[in-house]
Residue, then its C-alpha position, 0 to 999 in steps of 0.5 A: x032420665x034414664x037415657x040421660x044417666x046412660x048417655x053420662x056414663x057412656x061419655x065418661x067411659x069413652x072419655x077414659x078410654x080415649x085417655x088410655x089410648x092416647x097415653x099408650x100411643x105416645x101421643x099424650x105427653x108425659x107431663x100429662x101422665x104425671x101422677x105428681x100434684x100440680x097443673x100442667x100449663x100448655x097456653x101462652x102468648x107469643x112475643x117477638x122482640x123485648x118482653x115485659x109482662x105488660x106486653x101481654x095486655x090484650x094479646x090472644x092466648x095460643x097453644x102453638x108457638x111459631x118461630x120464623x127467622x126472617x123478622x125484625x128480632x132475634x129474640x122470640x118468646x112464649x110467655x106463660x100467665x104469671x101466678x099470684x102464688x109461688x110455683x116450682x117447675x117439676x116437669x117441662x117437655x116441648x114438641x116440635x110439630x113442624x120445622x122447615x127451612x134452615x138458619x145460618x147461625x144458631x137457633x137456641x131454646x131455653x126456659x127463663x124465669x123473668x120479672x115483670x120488667x122483663x129481667x132474667x131471674x133464672x135460667x131453669x134449663x141446664x143448657x140451650x136447646x138447638x131447635x134445628x137439631x132437636x127431633x120433630x114430632x116427639x116429646x122432648x125434655x127440656x132438661x131442667x137445673x138440678x138446683x131447685x132455686x132455678x126452678x121457682x117462680x115467685x109472685x111477680x115473675x112469669x115463665x118464658x120459653x126463650x128462642x134466640x137466633x144468634x146470627x142476622x136479622x131478616x135472613x134464611x127461611x127457618x120456620x118452627x112451630x112448637x107446643x109445650x107442657x110444663x108441670x108446675x106445683 
C-alpha cells in the first residue's frame, strides 16, 4: 500500500514537471496555459464540401485537420462538437504542423459559427488567414473579432474552421495539416 502511494505521488510530480517543461519550451499552446476559466476544444470532424451538423453523424473524431487542394471541392471544414449551452470563444489558435506543395489561387482560413443547417451565423475571425503564408510549427492566433456577439455560440449552432480554396478544383498539390486550440467559456 505504501508503494502504491509513493508511485501515485511520483506520477503527479512527473506530470507537473512535464507540463512545466512543455510550457517553458513553447510546445504547449498559449490557450492551454491560460488562467481564464473555460475549456479547450481540440478535437473535431474534418469534412470536405457542403456542411450541416448532420454530416458529423457516425464520423470519427480527429485531432488534426488535413487539407489538400487536389479534391472535388473548394470548401474544407473542421467541425467542433455542438454544445447544448451558450459558449463564448475566449481565445483561438492554430498550428500548421506540415505544409507542402502550392496552390495557384488563394487558400484562406476563417473561424465561423454555423447553424445546424450549415448557414453562417457569425464569422469569429477579424479577417481571413492565408494558409500558404502562415508560419509552420508555431502557434498562431486566429485574430478574433472585437465584438463579443460575434464570438458567442448559441445552442443549435456549432463552430467550424473553414478553409476556402478560391481557384479551380482538382489542381495543384497543396497539402496542409493543422491542429487547433479553441478556448471557450
